[in-house]
N, C-alpha and C positions, 0 to 999 in steps of 0.2 A: 558414540551414541548407539544405544541399543534400541531394538524395535519393541514397542509396548502396545498391547491391546487394552485400552482403557475399559474399565467396568462401568456400571451404571453410576457408582458413587464418583468416580473420576470424571465422568461426563457432567454430572451435576456441579462438581467443583469448577470445571472449565466454563460451564454456562454462567455461573455466578462471577467468575473472574472476567469473562468477556463482557458482562454487563457493567462491572465496575472493578477495574484492576487494582484499585486502592484498598479493597477489602482485605482485611487481615485473616490469618488462619483461625483466629478465635471466632470472629464473626461468621465466617464460612462454616465452621464446625457447628456453631449454634444453629444455623439455618438447616443444616443437614443431620443434626443429632449426633455429631462426632465431637470427640475431645479436640482441644487445640493441638496437642502434640500429634495425634493421629492424622489430622487435617494437614499439618505442616509437613509430615512425612510424605503424604500423597502428593502434595504440591511439589515437594523437592524431587520426588521420583518422576513426576511428569516433566519437570524441568530438566533433570539429568538426562532423561530419555529423548529430549528435544521436542516433546509434544507442546510444551510451553516454550516458545522461542524468544519471548520478551514481553514486556508490557509497555504500553504507550498511552499517551494522552490524545484524545480526539479534540481537534481544534475546529471551532466554527469559522470557516473562512470568511463568511459574510460579515460576522462581527468584527473581523480584522480589516474589512474593506475590500475583500476579494469576492466580487459579485458574479463572476463568470468563470465557469469551468469548461474547457474545451478538450476534446479528445482528438489528437492528430494522428492520422495514419501516414507513415512516411515510407516510401519506396526509395531505396538508394539507386543512384544512376549506375554505379559500378559496384559489383559485389565481390568480396574477397576478404580474407582474414584481416588484412591491413586496413581496408576501408571500414569494416565493421568496428574495429578497435578505435580507429580515428574518430568515427562518428560517436560512439559510446562515450569516449573520453570528453569530447566537446559538449555533448548534450547534457551529460550529468553535471557540468559546471554552470548551467543556467538555473538560477534559483527558482524561477517560476515553473520549471518542469519538475513536477512532484513525483511522477512515476514514469519509468522507461521500461517498456516491455519489448523484448525481442520475440517476434511472433512468426508464425507460419501461415501463409495465405496470400492475399492480395498485396499486403504491405509487409515490409521488413520490421518495422517498429511501430509501436503504439505509445503515444505520449499522453499524459494527463497534465494539463496546464492550468494554473489558476492565475486569472488576471483581474484587475480592478473593474474593468468594463470592456466593451467591444474595441474601443479605440486603443486601450492598453494592450489587448490581445493582438491587434493589428501591428502595433509597434514591436511586440515580442516576435511575431511571425516574420515581419520584414527584416528587422535588425539582428535577430538572434537565430531563429530557426533556418531561414532561407540562406544564411551565410555559413551554415555548418558544412563540413567537408562531406561530399558525396551525395547531398540531397538531390533527389530526382523529383518524383511525384509526391504531392502532399494533398491530403483530404482532411478537412476540419469538420467536426461535429460538435455543436454547442449543446451542453447538457441543459435540459429544461428542468428536470427534477430527479431526485434519487431516493430510492427506498433502501434503507440500511437494514441488514439482517445480522445484528451482532451475535456472536456466539460461535462455538465450535461447529465443525461440519456435521 
């Protein structure tokens, strides 16, 4: 992977793809006044350089019945390479845990959990999270709202 400094056209392409990753090179090219081949070459170059790391679908969790998002801060009781690996292996196997972040600060990990409701979250917390290897202190924050800022940095 090489280092790439995107120019204004590259950034415009990234903005359009961030809004809708299903857009093709021809549509993006038309929006920016570029030909389809020129646009495709730029997208390919951004992908080859690792600037575009993938494309994904944004799913509306509420539409699927997941009405509660909780952020959990977890401090491990014992710290060490083995305990970190054991915890990470176990927590990534829990389907309701959508994001696992190893962080520096008050907690060792920050988890993003989607649950159907508070009772479902309590079940996940009691039966899955609190039984994980090495879990010490846990702090939960329920998300009230979220403002999304799609697009490149």
